[in-house]
N, C-alpha and C positions, 0 to 999 in steps of 0.2 A: 738104460743109461750106460755110458761107456766109462770104464775105469782105466787108469794108467798104472802100470806096475813099475814105472821108472823110479829113479832116485837111487838110494843106497842098496836096493834089492835085498833087504833082509839084514843088513848090518845095523848094529845098535841094539839098544835094550828094548824089550817089550815086543809084543807080537807084530804091531803095525807101525812101529817106529821106523821112520825113514821112507815109508811108502807115501807117495803123493797121489791124490785122487784128482781126476779130471772133473771139474765142476760144470762142464758144459753138457747140455742135453742134446742128443742127436734128434733133429726134427725131420730128417729125411723120410722115415716111415710114416710120420703124420702127414706130410705133404703128399706122399704117394696115395694114402687112403683118401684124402680130400679130393685129389685129382680123379680117382676112380669114381667116387660118389658124384662128382660134377659131371663126368661123362655119362653116367647112368641117368641122372636127372635130365640131361640135355636130350638123350635119346628117347626117353619116355614122356617128355613134356607134351609133345604133339598128340600123343594118344589120349592124354587126359582132358583134351579140349571138350569133347562131348561124347565120345565113345563110338560114333558112327562116321564113316567116311562118306561125306556128301559134298560134292562140288557145286556150290550155288552159282547161278549165272552172274556175270559182271555187268554193271550198268554205270552210266556216267554220273547220275545224280545219287548223292549219298545223304541219307537222313539218319541221324543217330537218335536213339531212344533209350531211356533208362527204365522203362516199364517192366515189371515182372509179370510175364504172361506165359501161358502154356505154349509149348512148341510142338507142332505136328511136323514130323519129318517124313519125307517121301524119298526112298532110295531109287537107284537106277532101275532096279527090278520091279518097282512098284510096291515094295513092302512099306507098311505104314506104322509109324511109331508115335506115341504120345510121350514126350520128353524122352525117357530112356526105355520105356516098355512098349512091346509090340501091341498094336491096337487093331480092332476090327472097324472097318469103315461104317458098318451099320450101327455100331454102338458108340461112335466117336463123340457125339454130342452129350450123351449120358455120362460117358467116362470123364469128359472135361468137367461137367457140373459136379460129379461125384468127387473128383480129386482136387479141384480148384475152387469149388463153390460157384457163386454167381458172377463169373467174369464176363466182360463184354468184348474182349478181344483175344486174339490168338496169333502166334507167329507160325507161318508155314514155310518150312525149309524144304525145298524140292531140288533134287539133283538136276543139273542142267541137261542131262541126257534122260531124265525120267519121262515116262509115257504121259503125254498131255491129257489123255482121257482120265487117268487116275487123279491128276491134279484138279481137273474140272469137277470130278465126282466129290473130292474132298471139300472143295469150296462150296459146292451145292449142299453137301451134308451140313457144313458149318452154318450156312444161311438158314437151313431148315431148323437148326437148333437155336436160332435167334441169337447167334453170335455176330455182333454188328461190325466189329473192327477185325478184318482179316489182313494181317500184315505179311507181305512176302519178304523173305530174307534174301538179300543179294550182297554182292561184293562190289566195292568201287573199282573202276578201271584204273590201272596204273597210267601215269603220264606217258611212259614209253610205249605202252600198248595203244594209247590214244593216237599218238603220232604215227605209229606203224600202220594203223587201220585206215588212215586217211589217204595213204599213198595209192 
């Protein structure tokens, strides 16, 4: 808080007689701290999405779903993850049953530059594990990109 030493500057009786205090609070430091926190959250928000950088392919048809299913992620290099933990393709069906119980569906997030052979092997492994619904994760195409692609 800021105090003012104006007024009679010590004239009069008593220790504080004649001194006026400034009753306004200085909020500039508070605003500075809030702005710094806002910048920090803005910079780190995209990292908190899922933890792995995977660029899924874009398609024109978009279906939304609210189901809670396991997510199998395939990176550009062919690394395989079950939600956020690395997984072995040979143990994928068992790991899904162990962690998620008797689910009948799974989401597959594959990077658009991922090796197709790995994607095919994952789909085959999930079929062998009797997982019926294999949902591929994609992004909708922006309208601007749609128009630019037709030219």
